[in-house]
VOGU-27192 format. One record per residue: residue number from 1; residue in one letter; z, y, x of N, C-alpha, C in turn. Coordinates in nm, 4 decimals. Each point is the difference from the previous one (the first is absolute). Layout:
BEGIN
<NUM; 'A'; <Z; Y; X>; <Z; Y; X>; <Z; Y; X>>,
...
***
This chain:
BEGIN
<1; 'M'; <4.4850; -22.7839; 15.8054>; <0.0233; 0.1423; 0.0195>; <0.0003; 0.0655; -0.1384>>,
<2; 'N'; <0.1048; 0.0792; -0.0288>; <0.0043; 0.0602; -0.1333>; <-0.0967; 0.1179; -0.0113>>,
<3; 'E'; <-0.0214; 0.0420; -0.1232>; <-0.1018; 0.1014; -0.0281>; <0.0272; 0.1325; 0.0714>>,
<4; 'K'; <0.1258; 0.0442; 0.0042>; <0.0309; 0.1276; 0.0658>; <-0.0258; -0.0072; 0.1502>>,
<5; 'V'; <0.0318; -0.1124; 0.0611>; <-0.0251; -0.0157; 0.1436>; <-0.1502; 0.0042; 0.0267>>,
<6; 'M'; <-0.0782; -0.0656; -0.0850>; <-0.1455; 0.0016; 0.0165>; <-0.0552; 0.1407; -0.0210>>,
<7; 'R'; <0.0533; 0.0718; -0.0969>; <-0.0459; 0.1376; -0.0256>; <0.0385; 0.0914; 0.1162>>,
<8; 'H'; <0.1194; -0.0205; 0.0550>; <0.0441; 0.0774; 0.1164>; <-0.0970; -0.0212; 0.1158>>,
<9; 'K'; <-0.0374; -0.1242; 0.0248>; <-0.0941; -0.0300; 0.1077>; <-0.1341; 0.0671; -0.0258>>,
<10; 'A'; <-0.0462; -0.0028; -0.1253>; <-0.1275; 0.0627; -0.0339>; <0.0051; 0.1506; 0.0259>>,
<11; 'I'; <0.1110; 0.0635; -0.0335>; <0.0144; 0.1441; 0.0248>; <0.0035; 0.0270; 0.1501>>,
<12; 'C'; <0.0699; -0.0847; 0.0755>; <0.0026; 0.0163; 0.1463>; <-0.1402; -0.0154; 0.0588>>,
<13; 'D'; <-0.0772; -0.0954; -0.0519>; <-0.1387; -0.0158; 0.0443>; <-0.0817; 0.1240; -0.0345>>,
<14; 'E'; <0.0243; 0.0552; -0.1181>; <-0.0688; 0.1225; -0.0418>; <0.0374; 0.1166; 0.0917>>,
<15; 'L'; <0.1285; 0.0103; 0.0337>; <0.0454; 0.1039; 0.0934>; <-0.0715; -0.0130; 0.1336>>,
<16; 'N'; <-0.0115; -0.1231; 0.0489>; <-0.0646; -0.0230; 0.1281>; <-0.1473; 0.0394; -0.0046>>,
<17; 'G'; <-0.0684; -0.0336; -0.1093>; <-0.1401; 0.0391; -0.0143>; <-0.0167; 0.1511; -0.0038>>,
<18; 'L'; <0.0880; 0.0670; -0.0720>; <-0.0026; 0.1460; -0.0073>; <0.0239; 0.0610; 0.1378>>,
<19; 'Y'; <0.0979; -0.0546; 0.0724>; <0.0308; 0.0462; 0.1358>; <-0.1222; -0.0169; 0.0907>>,
<20; 'E'; <-0.0641; -0.1158; -0.0082>; <-0.1173; -0.0268; 0.0833>; <-0.1137; 0.0971; -0.0314>>,
<21; 'R'; <-0.0270; 0.0227; -0.1288>; <-0.1084; 0.0913; -0.0392>; <0.0281; 0.1430; 0.0446>>,
<22; 'K'; <0.1233; 0.0459; -0.0217>; <0.0328; 0.1380; 0.0380>; <-0.0030; 0.0170; 0.1518>>,
<23; 'N'; <0.0466; -0.1007; 0.0742>; <-0.0065; 0.0084; 0.1460>; <-0.1448; 0.0040; 0.0468>>,
<24; 'H'; <-0.0868; -0.0742; -0.0664>; <-0.1416; 0.0012; 0.0349>; <-0.0591; 0.1386; -0.0242>>,
<25; 'D'; <0.0309; 0.0578; -0.1163>; <-0.0591; 0.1285; -0.0371>; <0.0621; 0.1183; 0.0735>>,
<26; 'Y'; <0.1315; -0.0025; 0.0208>; <0.0700; 0.1165; 0.0540>; <0.0468; -0.0171; 0.1436>>,
<27; 'G'; <-0.0082; -0.1208; 0.0549>; <0.0559; -0.0248; 0.1324>; <0.1512; -0.0157; -0.0111>>,
<28; 'D'; <0.0632; -0.0223; 0.1124>; <0.1449; -0.0233; 0.0003>; <0.0747; 0.1296; 0.0307>>,
<29; 'S'; <-0.0208; 0.1001; -0.0843>; <0.0664; 0.1289; 0.0210>; <0.1510; -0.0127; -0.0142>>,
<30; 'F'; <0.0463; -0.0950; -0.0814>; <0.1437; -0.0204; -0.0181>; <0.0653; -0.0320; 0.1342>>,
<31; 'H'; <-0.0619; -0.0892; 0.0774>; <0.0564; -0.0389; 0.1297>; <0.0118; 0.1210; 0.0925>>,
<32; 'Q'; <-0.1080; 0.0753; 0.0116>; <0.0018; 0.1133; 0.0926>; <0.1047; 0.1028; -0.0409>>,
<33; 'T'; <0.0087; 0.0284; -0.1280>; <0.0987; 0.0969; -0.0467>; <0.1410; -0.0545; 0.0165>>,
<34; 'F'; <0.0188; -0.1307; -0.0191>; <0.1318; -0.0600; 0.0205>; <0.0407; 0.0123; 0.1465>>,
<35; 'V'; <-0.0942; -0.0229; 0.0912>; <0.0289; 0.0133; 0.1433>; <0.0440; 0.1431; 0.0306>>,
<36; 'E'; <-0.0666; 0.0964; -0.0600>; <0.0300; 0.1409; 0.0266>; <0.1267; 0.0478; -0.0705>>,
<37; 'E'; <0.0220; -0.0421; -0.1241>; <0.1065; 0.0576; -0.0825>; <0.1108; -0.0967; -0.0400>>,
<38; 'G'; <-0.0234; -0.1297; 0.0133>; <0.1023; -0.0986; -0.0337>; <0.0307; -0.0057; -0.1488>>,
<39; 'L'; <0.1241; -0.0322; -0.0292>; <0.0418; -0.0197; -0.1392>; <-0.0065; 0.1277; -0.0836>>,
<40; 'A'; <-0.0010; 0.1155; 0.0645>; <-0.0117; 0.1252; -0.0762>; <-0.1304; 0.0005; -0.0796>>,
<41; 'M'; <-0.1072; -0.0465; 0.0619>; <-0.1294; -0.0054; -0.0681>; <0.0065; -0.0957; -0.1181>>,
<42; 'T'; <0.0645; -0.1138; 0.0195>; <0.0104; -0.0976; -0.1080>; <0.0804; 0.0563; -0.1164>>,
<43; 'R'; <0.1093; 0.0695; 0.0304>; <0.0798; 0.0613; -0.1071>; <-0.0844; 0.0968; -0.0816>>,
<44; 'I'; <-0.0844; 0.0762; 0.0677>; <-0.0848; 0.0971; -0.0698>; <-0.1015; -0.0721; -0.0882>>,
<45; 'R'; <-0.0691; -0.0986; 0.0560>; <-0.1016; -0.0718; -0.0789>; <0.0617; -0.0734; -0.1183>>,
<46; 'L'; <0.1111; -0.0695; 0.0242>; <0.0673; -0.0700; -0.1099>; <0.0538; 0.0998; -0.1024>>,
<47; 'G'; <0.0509; 0.1124; 0.0489>; <0.0517; 0.1036; -0.0898>; <-0.1086; 0.0570; -0.0894>>,
<48; 'D'; <-0.1177; 0.0263; 0.0588>; <-0.1126; 0.0507; -0.0791>; <-0.0409; -0.0998; -0.1079>>,
<49; 'K'; <-0.0105; -0.1262; 0.0387>; <-0.0390; -0.1033; -0.0967>; <0.1075; -0.0188; -0.1068>>,
<50; 'F'; <0.1273; 0.0070; 0.0407>; <0.1070; -0.0162; -0.0976>; <0.0014; 0.1174; -0.0979>>,
<51; 'S'; <-0.0271; 0.1202; 0.0488>; <-0.0101; 0.1160; -0.0898>; <-0.1129; -0.0201; -0.1002>>,
<52; 'R'; <-0.1108; -0.0540; 0.0477>; <-0.1129; -0.0293; -0.0892>; <0.0419; -0.1027; -0.1051>>,
<53; 'F'; <0.0720; -0.1036; 0.0426>; <0.0489; -0.1022; -0.0930>; <0.0905; 0.0627; -0.1060>>,
<54; 'K'; <0.0922; 0.0874; 0.0433>; <0.0910; 0.0637; -0.0962>; <-0.0785; 0.0813; -0.1021>>,
<55; 'T'; <-0.0972; 0.0757; 0.0471>; <-0.0805; 0.0820; -0.0903>; <-0.0757; -0.0876; -0.0993>>,
<56; 'L'; <-0.0680; -0.1023; 0.0507>; <-0.0775; -0.0874; -0.0882>; <0.0887; -0.0744; -0.0986>>,
<57; 'S'; <0.1168; -0.0428; 0.0447>; <0.0872; -0.0786; -0.0877>; <0.0637; 0.0849; -0.1096>>,
<58; 'R'; <0.0013; 0.1305; 0.0176>; <0.0577; 0.0893; -0.1014>; <-0.1015; 0.0431; -0.1051>>,
<59; 'L'; <-0.1270; -0.0242; 0.0265>; <-0.1034; 0.0402; -0.0951>; <0.0027; -0.0904; -0.1217>>,
<60; 'S'; <-0.0105; 0.0602; -0.1151>; <-0.0142; -0.0804; -0.1217>; <-0.1465; -0.0406; -0.0123>>,
<61; 'A'; <-0.0288; -0.0870; -0.0916>; <-0.1384; -0.0424; -0.0222>; <-0.0878; 0.1204; -0.0332>>,
<62; 'N'; <0.0548; 0.0973; -0.0726>; <-0.0763; 0.1205; -0.0353>; <-0.0276; 0.0862; 0.1220>>,
<63; 'D'; <0.0988; 0.0110; 0.0902>; <-0.0170; 0.0821; 0.1199>; <-0.1004; -0.0611; 0.0969>>,
<64; 'A'; <-0.0072; -0.1323; 0.0030>; <-0.0864; -0.0680; 0.0964>; <-0.1454; 0.0442; -0.0147>>,
<65; 'G'; <-0.0422; 0.0306; -0.1212>; <-0.1362; 0.0455; -0.0222>; <-0.0269; 0.1375; 0.0579>>,
<66; 'Q'; <0.1049; 0.0753; 0.0309>; <-0.0150; 0.1339; 0.0555>; <-0.0028; 0.0000; 0.1525>>,
<67; 'Q'; <0.0188; -0.1174; 0.0613>; <-0.0023; -0.0072; 0.1460>; <-0.1364; 0.0403; 0.0524>>,
<68; 'R'; <-0.0019; 0.0749; 0.1068>; <-0.1262; 0.0353; 0.0642>; <-0.0386; -0.1047; 0.1041>>,
<69; 'V'; <0.0998; -0.0605; 0.0637>; <-0.0259; -0.1102; 0.0925>; <0.0167; -0.1277; -0.0803>>,
<70; 'T'; <-0.1115; -0.0651; -0.0264>; <0.0051; -0.1170; -0.0884>; <-0.0236; -0.1313; 0.0735>>,
<71; 'D'; <-0.0245; 0.0080; 0.1307>; <-0.0325; -0.1232; 0.0717>; <0.1200; -0.0621; 0.0704>>,
<72; 'E'; <0.1221; 0.0477; -0.0291>; <0.1188; -0.0622; 0.0585>; <0.1026; -0.0263; -0.1092>>,
<73; 'S'; <0.0226; -0.1262; -0.0243>; <0.0949; -0.0427; -0.1022>; <0.1374; -0.0230; 0.0633>>,
<74; 'I'; <0.0985; -0.0274; -0.0851>; <0.1326; -0.0361; 0.0509>; <-0.0122; -0.1234; 0.0885>>,
<75; 'R'; <-0.0793; -0.0964; -0.0432>; <-0.0171; -0.1227; 0.0791>; <-0.0587; 0.0317; 0.1374>>,
<76; 'D'; <-0.1038; 0.0846; 0.0038>; <-0.0601; 0.0392; 0.1282>; <0.1039; 0.0642; 0.0913>>,
<77; 'T'; <0.0809; 0.0867; -0.0574>; <0.1028; 0.0697; 0.0771>; <0.1022; -0.0986; 0.0550>>,
<78; 'L'; <0.0422; -0.0955; -0.0831>; <0.0958; -0.1010; 0.0462>; <-0.0611; -0.0892; 0.1076>>,
<79; 'M'; <-0.1282; -0.0315; -0.0122>; <-0.0671; -0.0792; 0.1037>; <-0.0014; 0.0772; 0.1319>>,
<80; 'D'; <-0.0277; 0.1298; -0.0068>; <0.0023; 0.0819; 0.1214>; <0.1399; 0.0046; 0.0608>>,
<81; 'L'; <0.1020; 0.0159; -0.0843>; <0.1382; -0.0010; 0.0495>; <0.0311; -0.1310; 0.0716>>,
<82; 'A'; <-0.0391; -0.1108; -0.0612>; <0.0260; -0.1310; 0.0608>; <-0.0726; -0.0130; 0.1334>>,
<83; 'N'; <-0.1258; 0.0427; 0.0048>; <-0.0743; -0.0104; 0.1259>; <0.0587; 0.0910; 0.1069>>,
<84; 'Y'; <0.0412; 0.1214; -0.0371>; <0.0634; 0.0874; 0.0990>; <0.1274; -0.0633; 0.0550>>,
<85; 'A'; <0.0773; -0.0640; -0.0860>; <0.1223; -0.0665; 0.0460>; <-0.0345; -0.1130; 0.0970>>,
<86; 'I'; <-0.0998; -0.0811; -0.0343>; <-0.0406; -0.1101; 0.0876>; <-0.0553; 0.0539; 0.1315>>,
<87; 'M'; <-0.0821; 0.1039; -0.0070>; <-0.0566; 0.0591; 0.1212>; <0.1102; 0.0530; 0.0909>>,
<88; 'T'; <0.1040; 0.0561; -0.0586>; <0.1129; 0.0493; 0.0791>; <0.0709; -0.1157; 0.0687>>,
<89; 'I'; <0.0189; -0.1100; -0.0715>; <0.0618; -0.1180; 0.0612>; <-0.0858; -0.0497; 0.1162>>,
<90; 'L'; <-0.1319; -0.0026; -0.0183>; <-0.0897; -0.0404; 0.1090>; <0.0207; 0.0878; 0.1231>>,
<91; 'E'; <0.0049; 0.1310; -0.0214>; <0.0174; 0.0929; 0.1124>; <0.1363; -0.0182; 0.0664>>,
<92; 'M'; <0.1040; -0.0161; -0.0804>; <0.1338; -0.0196; 0.0565>; <0.0059; -0.1301; 0.0799>>,
<93; 'D'; <-0.0617; -0.1057; -0.0526>; <-0.0034; -0.1270; 0.0721>; <-0.0764; 0.0136; 0.1313>>,
<94; 'M'; <-0.1108; 0.0746; -0.0026>; <-0.0772; 0.0200; 0.1230>; <0.0809; 0.0787; 0.1024>>,
<95; 'E'; <0.0759; 0.0990; -0.0461>; <0.0849; 0.0772; 0.0915>; <0.1023; -0.0885; 0.0697>>,
<96; 'K'; <0.0557; -0.0935; -0.0752>; <0.1014; -0.0902; 0.0547>; <-0.0617; -0.1142; 0.0794>>,
<97; 'G'; <-0.1310; -0.0128; -0.0075>; <-0.0657; -0.1106; 0.0675>; <0.0169; -0.1312; -0.0730>>,
<98; 'T'; <0.0294; 0.0085; -0.1292>; <0.0174; -0.1209; -0.0796>; <-0.1332; -0.0716; -0.0111>>,
<99; 'K'; <0.0024; -0.1272; 0.0302>; <-0.1208; -0.0799; -0.0115>; <-0.0250; -0.0302; -0.1470>>,
<100; 'M'; <-0.1202; 0.0320; -0.0469>; <-0.0325; -0.0255; -0.1395>; <-0.0486; -0.1432; -0.0162>>,
<101; 'L'; <0.0413; -0.0623; -0.1079>; <-0.0412; -0.1366; -0.0297>; <-0.1433; -0.0038; -0.0497>>,
<102; 'D'; <-0.0677; -0.1070; 0.0331>; <-0.1282; -0.0296; -0.0617>; <0.0285; -0.0232; -0.1484>>,
<103; 'P'; <-0.0678; 0.0718; -0.0917>; <0.0309; -0.0146; -0.1425>; <-0.0103; -0.1443; -0.0490>>,
<104; 'N'; <-0.0989; -0.0744; 0.0498>; <-0.0132; -0.1395; -0.0423>; <0.1184; -0.0827; 0.0470>>,
<105; 'A'; <0.0444; 0.0239; 0.1226>; <0.1161; -0.0729; 0.0516>; <0.1243; 0.0353; -0.0808>>,
<106; 'A'; <0.0127; 0.1267; -0.0365>; <0.1154; 0.0429; -0.0795>; <-0.0013; -0.0677; -0.1368>>,
<107; 'C'; <-0.1163; -0.0047; -0.0643>; <-0.0099; -0.0650; -0.1318>; <0.0310; -0.1486; 0.0101>>,
<108; 'M'; <-0.0497; -0.0642; 0.1050>; <0.0270; -0.1430; 0.0174>; <0.1488; -0.0240; 0.0217>>,
<109; 'A'; <0.0652; 0.0878; 0.0765>; <0.1439; -0.0144; 0.0239>; <0.0782; 0.0152; -0.1301>>,
<110; 'I'; <-0.0406; 0.0950; -0.0826>; <0.0670; 0.0203; -0.1288>; <-0.0191; -0.1225; -0.0890>>,
<111; 'E'; <-0.1207; -0.0534; -0.0029>; <-0.0262; -0.1192; -0.0817>; <0.0834; -0.1185; 0.0473>>,
<112; 'R'; <0.0173; -0.0149; 0.1323>; <0.0827; -0.1090; 0.0523>; <0.1438; 0.0159; -0.0465>>,
<113; 'L'; <0.0484; 0.1239; -0.0039>; <0.1367; 0.0241; -0.0452>; <0.0160; -0.0321; -0.1484>>,
<114; 'R'; <-0.1031; 0.0264; -0.0778>; <0.0061; -0.0232; -0.1441>; <-0.0147; -0.1473; -0.0360>>,
<115; 'S'; <-0.0732; -0.0736; 0.0833>; <-0.0280; -0.1406; -0.0315>; <0.1233; -0.0853; 0.0216>>,
<116; 'P'; <0.0280; -0.0866; -0.0972>; <0.1137; -0.0914; 0.0197>; <-0.0322; -0.0986; 0.1117>>,
<117; 'Q'; <0.0976; -0.0294; 0.0802>; <-0.0198; -0.0902; 0.1151>; <0.0042; -0.1434; -0.0399>>,
***
């Protein structure tokens, strides 16, 4: 497995841990709001995070010191964007009744495809 693929997996694992912690602390408010509002809610949440990303990415190193909110970096914002996208896919799959794969079974299937026969 090349280095970028391994790093991608590590980031996905990090996303999953973040998702688990936030769901523990805040509950699954995303699901309830998605049921009530659908994709409109997702557009708003992703839009808010993307606006934050644009603002942070435009700051120079000198401007960054003037930020009043210092506990959210560009990386944090991108992680939130990625998790919101994944959470939306989960909700859309649940709406369609798509059966979700066991993650271990999915990884094993991918490894079988990669392994030479």
